[in-house]
C-alpha positions in Angstrom: 11.0 -18.3 -10.1 8.3 -19.9 -8.4 5.5 -17.5 -8.7 2.8 -19.9 -7.6 2.5 -21.0 -4.0 2.4 -24.7 -3.3 1.5 -24.4 0.4 -2.2 -24.9 0.9 -4.1 -23.5 3.9 -7.2 -25.4 5.1 -10.3 -23.5 4.2 -13.8 -23.6 4.7 -16.9 -21.6 3.3 -16.6 -18.6 5.4 -18.4 -15.7 3.8 -20.0 -13.1 5.8 -23.3 -13.9 4.2 -23.4 -17.7 5.3 -22.1 -16.9 8.8 -24.7 -14.3 9.4 -27.7 -16.3 8.1 -30.0 -16.4 10.9 -31.4 -20.1 10.6 -30.8 -21.3 14.1 -31.0 -19.4 17.3 -30.6 -15.7 18.0 -30.2 -13.3 21.0 -32.2 -10.2 21.7 -30.6 -7.5 23.9 -32.7 -4.8 25.3 -31.6 -2.6 28.0 -28.8 -4.9 28.8 -30.9 -8.0 29.2 -30.3 -11.0 26.8 -33.1 -13.5 26.0 -32.9 -16.5 23.7 -35.6 -17.4 21.3 -36.0 -20.2 18.8 -36.0 -19.2 15.0 -39.7 -19.4 14.0 -39.2 -19.0 10.1 -36.7 -19.7 7.4 -35.1 -16.9 5.1 -37.6 -15.4 2.6 -37.1 -16.3 -1.1 -35.5 -12.9 -2.1 -32.9 -13.0 0.7 -32.1 -16.6 -0.2 -31.6 -15.6 -3.8 -29.5 -12.6 -3.0 -27.5 -14.7 -0.3 -28.3 -12.2 2.3 -29.2 -12.3 6.0 -32.8 -12.4 6.4 -33.9 -10.1 9.3 -37.4 -9.1 10.6 -38.4 -6.5 13.1 -40.8 -7.7 15.5 -44.3 -7.0 14.3 -43.3 -6.4 10.7 -44.9 -8.2 7.8 -41.8 -8.2 5.6 -38.0 -8.7 6.2 -35.8 -5.6 6.4 -34.4 -6.1 2.8 -37.7 -6.9 1.3 -39.1 -3.6 3.0 -36.2 -1.6 1.7 -36.6 -2.9 -1.7 -40.4 -2.4 -1.6 -41.0 -6.0 -2.7 -43.2 -9.0 -1.6 -41.7 -11.1 1.2 -42.5 -14.8 0.3 -41.6 -18.3 1.3 -42.3 -20.5 -1.7 -38.8 -21.6 -2.7 -37.2 -24.8 -1.3 -33.5 -24.2 0.2 -30.7 -25.6 -1.9 -28.5 -28.1 -0.2 -25.4 -26.7 1.4 -21.9 -27.8 0.6 -19.1 -27.3 3.2 -15.6 -28.2 3.1 -14.0 -29.8 6.0 -11.3 -27.4 7.8 -7.8 -28.4 8.0 -6.3 -26.1 10.8 -2.8 -25.5 12.5 -3.1 -25.6 16.3 -2.8 -21.9 16.5 -4.8 -21.0 13.4 -8.3 -22.2 14.5 -11.5 -20.8 12.9 -14.4 -19.8 15.3 -17.2 -22.3 15.9 -20.6 -21.3 14.6 -21.9 -18.9 17.3 -25.7 -18.1 17.5 -26.1 -14.9 15.2 -27.9 -12.0 16.8 -31.4 -11.0 15.5 -32.2 -7.2 14.6 -33.8 -5.4 17.4 -35.1 -1.9 17.8 -33.9 -0.5 21.1 -36.1 1.5 23.5 -34.6 4.6 22.0 -34.5 4.4 18.2 -32.2 7.2 17.7 -28.6 7.6 19.2 -26.6 10.7 18.9 -22.9 10.5 18.4 -21.1 13.5 19.7 -21.2 16.4 17.3 -23.4 14.5 14.6 -26.9 14.5 13.5 -29.3 11.9 14.8 -28.8 8.5 13.3 -31.4 5.5 12.9 -29.9 2.7 14.8 -32.9 0.3 14.3 -31.2 -1.6 11.4 -27.9 -2.4 12.9 -26.9 -5.2 15.4 -26.6 -4.0 19.0 -24.3 -7.0 20.2 -21.7 -6.2 22.8 -18.2 -6.6 21.6 -15.6 -9.0 22.9 -13.9 -7.7 26.0 -10.9 -10.2 25.8 -10.4 -12.7 23.2 -8.4 -15.0 25.5 -11.8 -15.5 27.3 -13.7 -16.5 24.1 -15.4 -20.1 24.2 -14.2 -22.3 21.4 -11.6 -22.0 18.9 -10.5 -18.5 17.7 -7.9 -17.1 15.4 -7.5 -14.0 17.7 -6.9 -15.8 21.3 -3.1 -15.3 21.2 -2.7 -12.3 19.1 -0.3 -9.6 20.0 -1.2 -6.7 17.5 -5.1 -7.1 17.5 -6.1 -7.5 21.1 -9.6 -6.0 21.7 -9.0 -4.3 25.0 -5.2 -3.4 25.0 -2.8 -2.1 22.6 1.2 -2.8 22.5 4.2 -0.8 21.8 7.8 -2.1 21.2 10.3 -1.9 24.0 13.2 -0.1 22.2 16.9 -0.6 22.9 17.4 2.8 24.4 14.2 2.9 26.4 13.9 2.9 30.1 13.6 -1.0 30.1 17.2 -2.3 30.1 17.8 -5.0 27.6 20.2 -6.8 29.8 17.6 -7.1 32.6 15.2 -8.6 29.9 17.6 -11.1 29.1 18.5 -11.9 32.7 14.9 -12.6 33.8 12.8 -15.6 32.9 10.1 -13.5 31.3 10.2 -15.5 28.1 8.8 -18.5 30.0 5.8 -16.6 31.0 3.0 -15.4 28.9 3.0 -11.9 30.6 4.5 -10.1 33.5 2.3 -7.3 35.1 3.9 -4.0 35.2 2.2 -1.3 37.3 -1.4 -1.1 37.9 -2.8 -2.0 34.6 0.1 -2.7 32.0 2.0 -5.8 31.3 5.3 -6.8 29.7 5.3 -9.5 27.1 8.3 -11.1 25.5 8.0 -12.6 22.2 11.3 -14.4 21.8 14.1 -15.8 24.0 16.2 -12.7 23.5 15.1 -9.3 24.3 12.2 -8.4 21.9 9.4 -7.3 24.2 6.2 -5.2 24.3 4.4 -3.2 26.7 0.7 -4.1 26.7 -1.5 -1.1 27.9 -5.2 -0.8 28.2 -7.3 1.0 25.8 -9.7 2.3 28.3 -8.6 5.9 29.3 -7.0 6.7 26.0 -8.3 9.6 23.9 -12.1 9.3 22.8 -12.1 5.6 23.6 -15.6 6.1 25.1 -16.9 7.3 21.7 -15.7 4.1 19.8 -18.9 2.2 20.0 -21.1 5.2 18.9 -18.5 5.8 16.0 -18.9 2.2 14.9 -22.6 2.4 15.0 -22.5 5.4 13.0 -20.4 4.0 10.4 -22.4 0.7 10.2 -25.7 2.8 10.2 -24.4 4.9 7.1 -24.2 1.6 4.9 -26.9 -0.5 6.4 -28.4 -2.8 5.3 -25.5 -3.3 2.9 -22.5 -3.9 5.0 -22.1 -7.6 4.5 -22.6 -7.1 0.6 -19.7 -4.3 0.8 -17.4 -6.6 2.7 -18.0 -9.4 0.2 -17.3 -6.8 -2.8 -13.9 -5.7 -0.9 -12.6 -9.1 -0.5 -13.7 -10.1 -4.1 -11.9 -7.0 -5.9 -9.6 -5.1 -3.6 -8.1 -7.6 -1.3 -6.5 -10.0 -3.7 -4.2 -7.4 -5.1 -3.5 -5.6 -1.8 -3.5 -8.2 0.8 -3.1 -6.1 3.9 -6.0 -7.7 5.9 -6.6 -11.3 7.1 -9.8 -12.4 5.6 -10.7 -15.1 8.0 -9.9 -12.8 11.1 -12.1 -9.8 9.5 -15.0 -12.2 8.8 -14.7 -13.8 12.2 -15.1 -10.5 13.8 -17.9 -9.4 11.6 -19.6 -12.5 12.2 -20.0 -11.6 16.0 -20.4 -7.8 15.6 -19.2 -4.7 13.7 -18.3 -3.3 17.3 -15.1 -5.5 17.3 -13.4 -3.4 14.7 -11.4 -0.4 14.8 -13.6 2.3 13.5 -11.4 3.6 10.7 -10.8 0.1 9.4 -14.5 -0.7 9.1 -15.0 2.6 7.4 -12.0 2.1 5.0 -13.2 -1.3 3.8 -16.7 0.2 3.1 -15.2 3.3 1.4 -13.0 1.3 -1.0 -15.6 -1.2 -1.8 -18.1 1.5 -2.7 -15.8 2.2 -5.8 -17.1 -1.1 -7.2 -20.7 -0.7 -6.2 -22.0 -1.5 -9.6 -20.0 -4.7 -9.5 -22.6 -6.2 -7.2 -25.9 -7.4 -8.8 -27.3 -6.9 -5.2 -26.3 -3.2 -5.0 -26.0 -1.9 -8.5 -29.5 -0.4 -8.8 -29.7 0.9 -5.3 -28.7 4.3 -4.1 -25.0 4.4 -2.8 -24.2 5.4 0.8 -23.1 8.9 1.8 -19.3 8.4 0.9 -18.1 11.8 2.3 -19.9 11.2 5.7 -18.0 8.0 5.9 -14.7 9.6 5.1 -15.3 12.2 7.7 -15.9 9.5 10.2 -12.8 7.4 9.2 -10.5 10.3 9.6 -12.0 11.6 12.8 -11.6 8.1 14.4 -8.1 7.6 12.7 -6.9 10.5 14.8 -8.4 9.0 17.9 -6.9 5.5 17.6 -3.2 6.6 16.9 -3.0 7.0 20.7 -3.7 3.3 21.0 -2.0 1.7 17.9 -2.7 -1.9 16.9 -2.2 -3.7 13.5 -5.7 -2.6 12.6 -4.6 1.1 12.8 -1.9 0.4 10.2 -4.4 -1.5 8.0 -6.9 1.3 8.2 -4.3 4.0 7.2 -3.0 2.0 4.4 -6.6 1.4 2.9 -7.5 5.0 3.4 -4.4 6.0 1.3 -5.6 4.0 -1.4 -8.8 6.1 -2.0 -8.9 7.9 -5.3 -8.3 11.3 -3.4 -6.6 9.8 -0.3 -2.9 9.8 -0.8 -1.2 11.9 2.0 2.3 12.1 2.7 1.7 13.3 6.4 -0.4 10.0 6.9 2.2 8.1 5.3 5.0 9.3 7.7 2.6 8.7 10.6 1.9 5.2 9.7 5.6 4.4 9.4 6.1 5.8 13.0 3.3 3.8 14.2 4.5 0.7 12.4 7.8 1.1 14.2 5.8 1.3 17.6 4.5 -2.0 16.7 7.6 -3.6 15.6 6.8 -4.0 12.0 10.3 -3.3 10.9 11.7 -6.4 12.9 12.1 -10.0 11.9 9.2 -11.7 13.6 10.2 -15.2 12.4 10.7 -16.6 15.9 8.1 -14.6 17.8 5.7 -16.6 20.0 2.6 -15.3 18.2 -0.1 -17.2 16.0 1.4 -18.0 12.7 -1.3 -16.0 10.8 -0.1 -12.8 12.6 3.6 -13.5 11.7 2.6 -13.5 8.0 0.2 -10.4 8.5 3.0 -8.5 10.1 5.3 -9.2 7.3 2.8 -8.2 4.7 2.0 -5.0 6.6 5.7 -4.2 6.9 6.4 -4.5 3.3 3.1 -2.5 2.5 4.6 0.2 4.7 7.9 0.1 2.8 6.1 0.4 -0.4 3.9 3.3 0.7 6.9 5.1 2.2 9.1 4.7 -1.1 6.4 5.7 -3.7 5.1 8.3 -1.4 8.7 9.7 -1.4 8.8 9.8 -5.0 5.6 11.2 -5.9 5.8 14.0 -3.2 9.3 14.6 -3.5 10.1 14.0 0.2 13.0 12.2 2.1 12.1 8.5 2.7 11.7 7.3 6.3 12.5 3.7 5.9 16.2 3.0 5.9 18.3 -0.2 5.3 20.2 0.2 8.7 16.8 -0.3 10.6 15.0 -2.9 8.3 14.9 -6.6 9.3 11.6 -7.7 7.6 12.1 -11.2 6.0 11.0 -12.1 2.4 7.5 -13.1 2.0 6.9 -16.8 1.5 4.0 -18.8 0.4 2.6 -19.5 3.8 2.5 -15.9 4.6 -0.6 -15.6 2.5 -3.7 -17.2 4.1 -5.7 -17.5 0.8 -4.9 -19.7 -2.3 -6.7 -20.8 -5.4 -9.4 -22.5 -3.4 -10.4 -19.0 -2.4 -11.1 -17.7 -5.9 -14.4 -16.1 -6.6 -16.2 -17.1 -9.8 -18.3 -14.0 -9.8 -17.9 -11.7 -12.8 -15.5 -8.8 -12.0 -13.6 -10.6 -9.3 -9.8 -10.5 -9.1 -7.8 -13.7 -9.1 -6.2 -14.5 -5.9 -2.9 -16.2 -6.8 -2.3 -13.6 -9.6 -2.9 -10.7 -7.0 -0.5 -12.4 -4.6 2.3 -12.5 -7.2 1.6 -8.9 -8.1 2.0 -7.9 -4.6 5.3 -9.5 -4.3 6.8 -8.1 -7.7 5.5 -4.6 -6.6 7.7 -4.9 -3.6 10.8 -6.0 -5.6 10.2 -2.8 -8.0 9.8 -0.7 -4.8 13.3 -1.8 -3.7 14.7 -0.7 -7.1 12.8 2.6 -6.7 14.6 2.9 -3.3 18.0 2.7 -4.9 17.0 5.5 -7.4 15.8 7.7 -4.6 18.8 7.2 -2.4 21.3 7.7 -5.3 19.7 10.4 -7.2 17.1 12.2 -5.2 18.5 13.1 -1.9 19.8 16.5 -0.7 23.3 15.0 -0.7 23.1 13.6 -4.1 21.8 16.8 -5.6 24.4 18.9 -3.8 27.0 16.7 -5.3 25.5 16.6 -8.8 26.0 20.5 -8.8 29.4 20.5 -7.4 30.5 18.1 -10.2 28.5 19.6 -13.0 31.8 20.5 -14.6 32.2 16.8 -15.1 29.1 16.6 -17.3 26.6 13.6 -17.2 29.0 10.7 -17.8 29.7 10.1 -14.2 25.7 10.1 -13.5 25.4 7.4 -16.2 28.2 5.3 -14.5 26.5 5.6 -11.3 23.1 4.7 -12.8 24.1 1.5 -14.8 24.0 -1.1 -12.0 20.3 0.2 -11.1 19.3 0.3 -14.6 20.4 -3.4 -15.3 18.6 -4.5 -12.1 15.4 -2.7 -13.3 15.7 -4.3 -16.8 16.3 -7.8 -15.3 13.4 -7.5 -13.0 11.2 -6.6 -16.0 12.3 -9.4 -18.1 11.9 -12.0 -15.3 8.2 -11.1 -14.6 6.1 -14.0 -14.3 4.0 -14.7 -17.5 0.7 -14.2 -15.6 1.6 -10.6 -15.0 1.8 -9.7 -18.5 -0.6 -7.0 -19.5 -2.1 -9.2 -22.1 -2.8 -11.9 -19.7 -6.4 -11.3 -18.7 -8.9 -14.0 -17.5 -12.4 -14.0 -19.0 -14.6 -11.7 -17.1 -12.1 -11.0 -14.5 -10.4 -7.7 -13.6 -6.7 -7.3 -13.6 -4.5 -4.9 -11.4 -1.3 -5.6 -13.4 -1.6 -2.1 -14.7 -0.3 -0.5 -11.7 2.7 -2.7 -11.6 3.7 -1.9 -15.3 2.9 1.7 -14.8 5.3 1.7 -11.9 8.0 0.3 -13.8 7.8 3.0 -16.4 7.8 5.6 -13.6 10.9 4.1 -12.2 12.6 4.2 -15.5 11.6 7.8 -16.5 12.8 8.9 -12.8 16.3 7.7 -13.8 16.0 9.4 -17.2 14.7 12.5 -15.6 17.8 13.0 -13.5 20.0 12.3 -16.5 18.2 14.8 -18.8 18.3 17.5 -16.1 22.3 17.3 -15.9 23.1 17.2 -19.5 25.4 20.2 -20.2 27.6 21.9 -22.6 30.5 19.8 -21.1 28.9 16.7 -22.5 29.9 15.8 -26.1 27.3 16.2 -28.7 26.8 12.5 -29.6 26.4 11.6 -25.8 23.6 14.4 -25.4 21.8 13.0 -28.4 22.1 9.4 -27.0 20.7 10.4 -23.7 17.9 12.3 -25.2 17.0 9.5 -27.6 17.0 6.9 -24.7 14.7 9.2 -22.8 12.4 9.4 -25.9 12.1 5.6 -26.3 11.2 5.3 -22.6 8.5 8.0 -23.2 7.1 6.2 -26.2 6.8 3.0 -24.4 5.0 4.7 -21.6 2.4 6.5 -23.7 1.8 3.2 -25.7 1.3 1.4 -22.4 -1.1 4.1 -21.4 -2.9 4.0 -24.8 -3.2 0.2 -24.6 -4.9 -0.2 -21.3 -8.2 -2.2 -21.4 -11.3 -1.7 -19.4 -10.4 -4.7 -17.4 -7.2 -2.8 -16.3 -8.6 0.5 -15.8 -11.7 -0.7 -13.6 -9.6 -2.7 -11.3 -7.8 -1.7 -8.1 -4.9 0.8 -8.6 -2.3 1.4 -6.2 -2.4 4.8 -4.6 0.7 6.2 -6.3 -0.7 5.3 -9.7 -2.6 8.7 -10.4 0.6 10.5 -9.6 2.4 8.1 -12.0 0.0 8.8 -14.8 0.7 12.6 -14.2 4.5 12.0 -14.1 4.3 10.9 -17.6 3.1 14.3 -18.7 5.7 15.8 -16.4 8.6 14.0 -18.2 7.0 15.2 -21.6 7.2 18.8 -20.3 10.9 18.1 -19.1 11.7 16.9 -22.5 10.1 19.8 -24.2 11.6 22.4 -22.1 15.3 21.0 -22.7 14.8 20.5 -26.3 17.7 22.0 -28.3 15.9 22.8 -31.6 12.4 24.1 -32.4 11.5 20.8 -34.4 12.1 18.6 -31.4 10.3 21.1 -28.9 7.1 21.2 -31.1 7.0 17.3 -31.2 7.0 17.3 -27.5 4.4 20.0 -27.4 2.2 17.7 -29.6 2.9 14.7 -27.4 1.8 16.5 -24.4 -1.5 17.3 -26.1 -1.8 13.8 -27.2 -1.2 12.4 -23.8 -3.7 14.7 -22.2 -6.4 13.4 -24.8 -5.4 9.8 -24.0 -6.0 10.4 -20.3 -9.5 12.1 -21.1 -10.6 9.1 -23.0 -9.4 6.6 -20.4 -10.9 8.5 -17.6 -14.4 7.5 -18.8 -13.6 4.0 -17.8 -11.6 5.0 -14.4 -12.8 7.8 -12.3 -9.4 8.2 -10.5 -7.9 9.3 -13.8 -9.7 12.6 -13.3 -7.4 13.3 -10.5 -4.4 12.6 -12.7 -5.7 15.0 -15.4 -6.4 17.6 -12.7 -2.7 17.2 -11.3 -1.2 17.4 -14.9 -3.2 20.5 -15.6 -2.1 22.1 -12.4 1.6 21.2 -12.8 2.1 22.0 -16.4 -0.8 24.2 -17.4 0.9 27.5 -16.2 4.6 26.3 -16.2 5.0 25.4 -19.8 3.8 28.8 -20.9 7.3 30.0 -19.8 8.9 27.5 -22.4 10.2 29.8 -25.1 9.0 29.3 -28.7 12.6 29.0 -29.9 14.8 26.9 -27.7 17.2 28.8 -25.6 20.4 26.4 -25.8 22.6 28.5 -23.7 20.3 28.4 -20.8 19.6 24.7 -21.1 23.3 23.6 -21.3 24.8 26.1 -18.9 22.1 26.3 -16.2 24.0 24.3 -13.6 27.0 26.4 -13.8 24.9 29.5 -13.3 23.1 27.9 -10.5 26.5 27.0 -8.7 27.6 30.5 -9.1 24.5 31.9 -7.5 24.3 29.1 -4.7 28.1 29.2 -3.8 28.1 28.9 -0.2 29.7 31.7 2.1 32.8 31.4 4.1 32.3 29.0 6.9 31.2 30.6 10.0 33.4 31.1 13.1 32.4 29.7 16.5 32.9 31.2 19.9 31.4 28.3 21.6 33.7 25.2 22.0 30.9 22.9 21.9 29.7 24.1 18.4 33.1 23.8 17.1 33.3 20.2 18.2 30.0 19.4 16.6 31.0 21.1 13.3 34.2 19.1 13.2 32.5 15.7 13.8 29.8 16.1 11.2 32.2 17.4 8.6 34.6 14.5 9.3 31.9 11.9 8.9 30.7 13.4 5.6 34.1 13.7 4.1 34.9 10.2 5.0 31.8 8.8 3.5 32.3 10.7 0.3 35.9 9.4 -0.2 35.5 5.8 0.7 32.0 4.8 -0.2 32.3 1.7 -2.6 30.3 0.9 -5.6 28.3 4.1 -6.0 30.5 6.1 -8.3 31.1 8.9 -5.7 34.6 10.2 -5.7 35.5 8.9 -9.1 34.4 9.9 -12.8 34.5 7.5 -15.7 37.8 8.8 -16.8 39.2 8.1 -13.4 38.0 4.5 -13.6 39.6 3.9 -16.9 36.8 4.8 -19.2 38.2 7.0 -21.9 36.2 9.9 -23.4 36.5 8.2 -26.8 34.3 5.4 -25.3 31.4 7.8 -25.0 30.4 7.9 -28.7 27.4 7.0 -30.6 29.1 3.7 -31.9 30.0 2.3 -28.4 26.9 3.8 -26.7 26.2 3.7 -23.0 22.7 2.9 -24.2 22.0 0.0 -26.5 19.3 -2.2 -27.9 18.4 -5.7 -26.5 15.6 -8.0 -26.3 12.7 -8.6 -28.5 10.2 -7.0 -26.4 12.6 -4.2 -25.5 13.4 -3.3 -29.1 14.8 0.1 -29.5 14.8 0.6 -25.6 17.9 2.4 -24.5 19.7 0.8 -21.4 23.1 0.2 -20.2 25.4 -2.0 -22.1 28.8 -1.4 -20.5 31.0 -4.5 -19.8 31.9 -5.7 -16.3 28.9 -4.2 -14.6 28.6 -5.1 -10.9 25.7 -6.2 -8.9 24.1 -3.5 -6.8 22.9 -4.5 -3.3 19.6 -3.2 -2.2 20.0 -3.6 1.5 16.4 -4.7 2.2 16.8 -8.4 0.9 13.4 -8.9 -0.4 13.5 -12.2 -2.6 9.9 -13.1 -2.9 8.9 -16.8 -3.0 12.2 -17.9 -4.4 15.3 -18.8 -2.3 18.2 -16.7 -3.4 16.0 -14.6 -5.6 16.7 -11.2 -7.3 16.3 -9.2 -4.2 19.9 -8.4 -3.9 20.4 -7.5 -7.5 
């Protein structure tokens, strides 16, 4: 597998600190007037050492940062020579020219009042006006031809059943024009030669648009004067492992003004960066900004901008979901809907948009896919992303704008290329999770399990074996740099969330199997299934116990805290279904041991406190119902009792002919699917497919041992196992990869 990317993107030293360094000219804006003045002094020694922008308020004896730190503002040291890399740019991927940075000013009114909030001091933030239209920017810019990140308009996909007829779109020569005006203020933009088109509408007039500048100023003021330091921290630690932003686009905007951003995106970057406040030598000894107030502003403004969705809306939502307390199924489903509005479920390969935006759209599309699938798992909700409406192509090397040249040498940073590979492998794992969810955790699947409970667990094992094989193959083919023991010196590693996800998917498979073991199954088969689950649990617990600080203090994916809790939930399942007291007592002890492990680990990772709390809530009361002596009759016959209680009444009769028609149609579709669906084990049992009952014994186990690193790991070992298709066709960087396995 080609895990490293050979494609190199031309880069230049583009940190927000250097771009904002006020060494040349600056503009002052007071009451709408702009005056240009020459810079009369160089940065002070302290700001130069911190690599921070040196700002001085008119009439002050010290710069803003020196005054903040209550230290002397001196100019004794000589500046170090600058080293710059020559940029190598594609025609449509141009970086901005260096524009005059704005000097800090104190407006006539030093206090502004955003609606419904307390007075905020605006004297330490820039007052620059945002760009009205990126197409009118002077000089090169990445944003000039963007579709999804325009500053004054938002776009919505024209759907195939909308009022815009596709045949008319194909007949017209709209693809030869940049835009076609529609109505008074909107426009139609076709992005390919066929019928993919978007309606561009103005932001002005949408809900609370007039409050956007005040909201942005309030967010920036809450973190001032540390905004650029926090952005630097974010791109050092979070971005490499979760690349849903385009770094150069973000920094280009921040170079001009914080007022160009979507308010919740600006807040979300700050909120996540604040989790690693102590990893900045510039910030570590200072007081952290007010995080609850930032979060309040982020969600208030998120509710505003969903009425004018852009790619930045998706970015903001995804980042807010990564907060330690941030995961929300309601927000996840909202983002999936907004992503469809923006066409993130489509193949954008041939769209006439900048190449960097095509890569960003693909990364955002797969990030939404992951959020939907893992959110579906941890919340127990139906997934909203389906194979029938998914055309996002596999990620390639040039879909990621950063490469090894963008590595940061500071202690505690995250490796860029390793993070990129990690992101791609998490997508592949999420595809396997999607198969587990669709085959075992839908309402239809659970109903069928109940209806076929008299057949025992064997047919569930048959249904699970291709998914289990695919999962094992994925794990064995992981690139060496993603192994847990592969940690670079003085670097953080986020590989923990990938491996935790792997154990969670495995336990989710075994969780279903354990639930449906019954008295119908032979004793050897019951024993094998439980031993296999025990091996999976042991591996997961050893993984958690072996986590190092480099893992624990890195970025963890939003589902991780739930996955930690689900390990404890799996223990409680095995405890509740144990068939003898000795086994039950062993799982009771394991649950206590696991809780202790989490408490110890939480000292190095605050987000684990949430996992501990979830585990206490989900098991603290419920496990009290587990009898001291196992009730084997209840455990092995619970499904037959449930089916007796839940047997549906006689079908209703309809007096309305329309209702009768609908009933017949849906019943017919369901029956046809059940009888003819290939490859999923439905409609047949192992005995029907030639597997004799005698094959399911301890000597010819469905589970077996293979692989040195998977010693004693139980997994499928049946002959002639077919390949299961995932339907999403994700292949990572390799052609013909494992995406369809």
